[in-house]
C-alpha positions as CSV (number, residue, x, y, z in Angstrom):
1,M,283.6,71.7,197.0
2,A,285.8,71.1,200.1
3,K,289.2,70.8,198.4
4,T,290.9,70.1,201.7
5,Q,288.6,67.2,202.7
6,V,290.6,64.2,203.8
7,V,290.2,61.1,201.7
8,H,291.7,58.1,203.4
9,I,291.0,54.6,204.7
10,P,290.7,54.7,208.5
11,T,293.8,53.3,210.2
12,A,293.0,49.9,211.7
13,S,292.5,49.8,215.5
14,P,294.2,47.1,217.6
15,D,291.1,44.8,217.4
16,K,290.8,45.1,213.6
17,T,292.8,43.6,210.7
18,P,295.8,45.7,209.7
19,L,295.5,47.7,206.5
20,S,296.5,45.8,203.4
21,K,299.3,46.9,201.0
22,A,296.8,48.3,198.6
23,Q,295.0,50.2,201.4
24,N,298.3,51.7,202.6
25,E,299.1,52.7,199.1
26,F,295.7,54.4,198.6
27,N,296.3,56.4,201.8
28,R,299.8,57.3,200.7
29,L,298.7,58.5,197.3
30,T,295.7,60.5,198.6
31,Q,297.9,62.2,201.2
32,K,300.6,63.0,198.5
33,I,297.9,64.5,196.2
34,S,296.5,66.6,199.0
35,E,300.0,67.9,199.8
36,L,300.8,68.6,196.2
37,E,297.5,70.6,195.7
38,I,298.4,72.7,198.7
39,Q,302.0,73.3,197.4
40,L,300.6,74.2,194.0
41,G,298.1,76.6,195.5
42,D,300.8,78.3,197.6
43,F,303.2,78.5,194.8
44,R,300.7,80.1,192.4
45,V,300.0,82.7,195.0
46,S,303.7,83.4,195.6
47,A,304.4,83.4,191.8
48,T,301.6,85.8,191.2
49,S,303.0,88.1,193.9
50,V,306.5,87.9,192.4
51,H,305.1,88.7,188.9
52,Q,303.3,91.7,190.3
53,R,306.4,92.9,192.1
54,I,308.6,92.5,189.0
55,R,306.2,94.7,187.1
56,A,305.7,97.2,189.9
57,E,309.2,97.4,191.4
58,Y,311.9,95.6,189.4
59,I,311.1,96.7,185.8
60,P,310.8,100.4,186.7
61,L,314.1,100.2,188.6
62,L,315.8,98.4,185.7
63,R,314.4,101.0,183.2
64,D,315.8,103.8,185.4
65,Y,319.2,102.1,185.7
66,N,319.5,101.6,182.0
67,E,318.5,105.2,181.3
68,Q,321.2,106.4,183.6
69,R,323.7,104.2,181.8
70,A,322.5,105.7,178.5
71,N,323.2,109.1,180.0
72,L,326.8,107.9,180.7
73,V,327.1,107.0,177.0
74,R,325.9,110.4,175.9
75,L,328.2,112.1,178.4
76,F,331.2,110.1,177.2
77,D,330.3,110.9,173.5
78,R,330.3,114.6,174.3
79,A,333.6,114.3,176.1
80,Y,335.1,112.4,173.2
81,N,334.4,115.3,170.8
82,R,335.8,118.1,173.0
83,P,339.0,119.6,171.5
84,E,341.0,119.3,174.8
85,T,340.4,115.5,175.0
86,T,343.7,113.6,174.4
87,K,344.1,110.5,172.1
88,A,344.6,108.3,175.2
89,E,341.4,109.6,176.7
90,R,339.5,109.2,173.5
91,R,340.6,105.6,173.2
92,K,339.3,104.9,176.8
93,L,336.0,106.8,176.1
94,A,335.4,104.8,172.9
95,D,335.9,101.5,174.7
96,L,333.4,102.6,177.4
97,I,330.9,103.8,174.8
98,V,331.1,100.6,172.8
99,D,330.9,98.3,175.9
100,I,327.9,100.0,177.5
101,A,326.0,100.8,174.3
102,H,326.3,97.2,173.0
103,D,324.6,95.9,176.1
104,L,321.9,98.6,176.2
105,I,321.0,98.1,172.5
106,G,321.4,94.3,172.3
107,Q,319.9,93.3,175.6
108,H,317.6,96.1,176.4
109,G,316.4,97.4,173.0
110,M,317.6,101.0,173.4
111,E,317.8,101.7,169.7
112,E,318.2,105.4,170.1
113,L,321.9,104.8,171.0
114,K,322.7,103.2,167.6
115,P,323.7,106.5,165.9
116,I,326.2,107.1,168.7
117,L,327.5,103.5,168.7
118,S,328.0,103.6,164.9
119,S,330.6,106.3,165.3
120,Y,332.8,104.1,167.5
121,D,332.1,100.5,166.5
122,S,333.9,99.4,163.4
123,V,331.8,96.3,163.3
124,D,328.3,96.7,161.9
125,F,326.4,95.9,165.1
126,E,323.1,94.3,164.7
127,P,321.4,93.8,168.0
128,V,319.4,90.6,168.7
129,T,315.8,91.4,168.0
130,D,312.8,90.2,169.9
131,E,312.0,87.9,167.0
132,E,315.4,86.3,167.1
133,D,315.2,85.8,170.8
134,K,311.8,84.2,170.5
135,L,313.0,82.0,167.6
136,Q,316.0,80.8,169.6
137,A,313.8,80.1,172.6
138,M,311.4,78.2,170.3
139,K,314.3,76.1,169.0
140,E,315.6,75.3,172.5
141,K,312.1,74.4,173.8
142,L,311.3,72.2,170.8
143,S,314.7,70.5,171.0
144,A,314.1,69.7,174.7
145,Q,310.5,68.7,174.2
146,Y,311.0,66.4,171.2
147,G,314.7,65.5,171.4
148,I,315.5,67.2,168.1
149,E,319.1,68.0,167.1
150,F,318.8,70.7,164.4
151,D,320.9,70.3,161.3
152,E,323.2,73.3,161.0
153,Q,322.5,73.4,157.3
154,A,318.7,73.5,157.8
155,D,316.9,76.8,157.1
156,V,315.0,77.6,160.3
157,S,315.3,81.4,160.1
158,T,311.6,82.1,160.6
159,P,308.9,80.6,162.9
160,E,307.2,79.2,159.8
161,K,310.3,77.5,158.6
162,L,311.1,76.2,162.1
163,K,307.6,74.8,162.4
164,A,307.8,73.1,159.0
165,Y,311.2,71.6,159.9
166,V,309.9,70.2,163.2
167,E,306.7,68.9,161.6
168,A,308.7,67.1,158.9
169,H,311.1,65.7,161.6
170,L,308.2,64.4,163.7
171,H,306.5,63.0,160.7
172,N,309.6,61.1,159.7
173,R,310.0,59.9,163.3
174,Q,306.4,58.8,163.5
175,R,306.6,56.9,160.2
176,S,309.7,55.1,161.4
177,E,308.0,54.3,164.7
178,Q,304.9,53.0,162.9
179,Q,307.1,50.9,160.6
180,E,308.9,49.5,163.7
181,Q,305.6,48.8,165.4
182,Q,304.2,47.1,162.4
183,A,307.4,45.0,162.2
184,R,306.9,44.0,165.8
185,A,303.3,43.3,165.2
186,D,304.1,41.0,162.3
187,R,306.4,39.0,164.5
188,P,304.7,36.1,166.4
189,R,304.0,37.2,169.9
190,S,304.8,34.9,172.8
191,A,302.1,33.6,175.0
192,K,303.5,35.5,178.0
193,K,303.4,38.8,176.0
194,Q,299.9,38.1,174.9
195,A,298.9,37.5,178.5
196,R,300.5,40.7,179.7
197,D,298.8,42.7,176.9
198,A,295.5,41.2,177.8
199,K,296.0,41.9,181.5
200,R,297.0,45.5,180.8
201,Q,294.0,46.1,178.5
202,L,291.7,44.6,181.2
203,E,293.1,46.9,183.9
204,E,292.7,49.9,181.7
205,R,289.1,49.1,181.0
206,N,288.4,48.4,184.7
207,S,290.1,51.6,185.8
208,T,287.9,53.6,183.3
209,K,284.9,51.7,184.5
210,A,285.7,52.4,188.2
211,V,285.8,56.1,187.6
212,R,282.7,56.1,185.4
213,T,280.8,54.2,188.1
214,M,281.6,56.9,190.6
215,Y,280.7,59.6,188.1
216,M,277.4,58.0,187.2
217,D,276.4,57.7,190.9
218,L,276.9,61.5,191.2
219,V,275.0,62.2,188.0
220,K,272.0,60.1,189.2
221,A,271.9,62.0,192.5
222,F,272.4,65.5,191.2
223,H,271.3,65.8,187.6
224,P,269.1,68.9,187.5
225,D,266.9,68.3,184.5
226,R,264.0,66.7,186.4
227,E,264.2,68.9,189.5
228,P,261.0,70.9,189.9
229,D,262.3,73.3,192.6
230,E,264.2,76.2,191.0
231,A,266.5,76.8,194.0
232,E,267.4,73.1,194.3
233,K,267.8,72.9,190.5
234,A,270.4,75.8,190.6
235,R,272.2,74.0,193.5
236,K,272.4,70.7,191.5
237,T,273.5,72.5,188.4
238,A,276.4,74.0,190.3
239,I,277.3,70.5,191.7
240,M,277.1,68.9,188.3
241,Q,279.6,71.4,186.9
242,H,282.1,70.2,189.5
243,V,281.2,66.6,188.8
244,T,281.6,67.0,185.1
245,E,284.9,68.9,185.4
246,A,286.4,66.2,187.7
247,Y,285.3,63.4,185.4
248,E,286.6,65.1,182.2
249,K,290.0,65.6,184.0
250,N,289.9,62.0,185.3
251,D,290.3,63.6,188.7
252,L,289.6,60.7,191.0
253,M,290.4,62.6,194.2
254,A,287.8,65.3,193.3
255,L,285.2,62.6,192.7
256,F,286.0,61.0,196.0
257,R,285.7,64.4,197.7
258,L,282.4,65.1,196.0
259,Q,281.0,61.8,197.1
260,L,282.1,62.4,200.7
261,E,280.9,66.0,200.7
262,Y,277.4,65.1,199.5
263,N,277.2,61.9,201.6
264,R,277.2,59.5,198.7
265,I,279.9,57.5,200.6
266,D,281.5,57.7,204.0
267,Q,284.9,56.8,205.4
268,A,283.6,53.3,206.3
269,H,282.8,52.8,202.7
270,L,286.4,53.4,201.7
271,E,287.5,50.8,204.2
272,R,285.2,48.2,202.5
273,L,286.6,48.8,199.0
274,A,287.7,45.5,197.4
275,E,291.4,44.9,196.7
276,D,291.0,44.8,192.9
277,Q,289.0,48.0,193.0
278,L,291.6,49.7,195.1
279,R,294.3,48.6,192.7
280,Y,292.5,50.4,189.8
281,Y,292.0,53.5,192.0
282,N,295.7,53.5,193.0
283,K,296.8,53.4,189.4
284,I,294.7,56.4,188.6
285,L,295.8,58.2,191.8
286,K,299.5,57.6,191.0
287,Q,299.0,59.1,187.6
288,Q,297.2,62.1,189.1
289,A,300.0,62.6,191.7
290,D,302.6,62.5,188.9
291,E,300.7,65.1,186.8
292,L,300.5,67.4,189.8
293,S,304.3,67.0,190.5
294,Q,305.0,67.8,186.8
295,E,302.8,70.9,186.9
296,L,304.5,72.2,190.1
297,L,307.9,71.6,188.4
298,R,306.7,73.4,185.2
299,L,305.6,76.5,187.2
300,Q,308.9,76.6,189.1
301,Q,310.9,76.3,185.9
302,E,308.9,79.2,184.3
303,L,309.6,81.5,187.3
304,A,313.2,80.4,187.4
305,D,313.6,81.3,183.7
306,M,311.9,84.7,184.2
307,L,314.2,85.6,187.1
308,G,317.3,84.1,185.3
309,R,317.9,81.8,188.2
310,P,318.5,78.0,188.5
311,L,315.5,75.9,189.3
312,T,316.8,75.1,192.8
313,A,316.6,78.8,193.6
314,V,312.7,78.8,193.4
315,G,312.1,75.6,195.2
316,S,311.7,77.4,198.5
317,L,309.1,80.1,198.5
318,Q,310.7,81.8,201.5
319,G,314.1,81.6,199.8
320,L,312.6,83.0,196.6
321,E,311.2,86.0,198.3
322,F,314.5,86.7,200.2
323,S,316.5,86.4,197.0
324,F,314.1,88.7,195.1
325,N,314.3,91.3,197.9
326,N,318.1,91.2,197.6
327,D,317.9,91.8,193.9
328,V,315.6,94.8,194.3
329,R,318.0,96.3,197.0
330,A,321.0,95.6,194.8
331,L,319.4,97.3,191.8
332,K,318.4,100.3,193.9
333,R,322.0,100.7,195.0
334,S,323.1,100.4,191.3
335,V,320.7,103.1,190.3
336,K,321.9,105.4,193.0
337,E,325.6,104.7,192.1
338,V,325.2,105.4,188.4
339,K,323.3,108.6,189.1
340,R,326.2,109.7,191.3
341,E,328.7,108.8,188.5
342,V,326.7,110.8,185.9
343,K,326.7,113.8,188.1
344,E,330.4,113.6,189.0
345,L,331.6,112.8,185.5
346,S,329.7,115.8,184.1
347,N,332.6,117.9,185.5
348,P,335.3,117.8,182.8
349,A,338.1,118.1,185.3
350,Y,336.8,115.2,187.4
351,L,336.3,113.1,184.2
352,K,339.9,113.7,183.2
353,G,341.1,112.4,186.5
354,W,338.8,109.5,186.4
355,L,339.9,108.5,182.9
356,K,343.6,108.7,184.0
357,L,342.9,106.0,186.6
358,Y,340.5,104.0,184.4
359,G,342.0,100.7,183.2
360,Q,345.0,100.8,185.6
């Protein structure tokens, strides 16, 4: 299927009647959908590349950086226990050990440092576990998705309890909404409201009918069951897969493209579409454009969360790549710097001089 095939009503020439408002809206929406599809495709490619580079470049560098910082903790621990180390030096070493080890254990899961940390940290440090991270993320997501404000007294300490709390909250909300809807339904409806409701229901039925008519035309042309030629049957089967997928997704643009691709309609046919039919099509196309915009925003937000950046930082693919390259270069410099520190501070005399200046 030609995904980039143009679907538009030909612009009127000087000797023809100008396009109507509905025709211009049809062209605007089909153009917007085509552009969003291209943006989504490009973003998915770039996001996949960034994911691959995170796994191949950034994560190994981060692992190396944290291991070198862990070496600093071990080095400071050995220095702390040397007989010649003064009280002032021990106090500084303890501060350094607690500060670095807290981060490595709590944020990066380096549990092997806990025995060292317990010797210096008077507080019983319990790092945030993956489960707690996931639970907090679930709470934030559910709160944003459903507008839930969690009661501080509520027990949501496990995913099961959190799920039960949310289900109960949504059930109570739904019951309240149903009661409100019933109360509104029991009230006499005005003639204007009844007319609006009837018009809306008619438009919904007509929109569904418009899409189904297009779908059935394609089904009649390409249904493979009665095709005797095996090669042609295989071709029609493949076409019908695209047709069915588009219909199930209510993808009006895809159905238009299929009709154009397989000569079921032509551009002149689009020009002859009746105004009421165009109105139904435009309503579906607007919904499709909105869904594509939301999908693009969702993917951008996912990548922004992964990189720990604001959403605006991933809006530009070129800017995203530039920013990621800067992060990799900065982390490489940090790895090189901490390796140098481990090497230099391994010399007891150098460490004493360094501690003398530390904190000043």
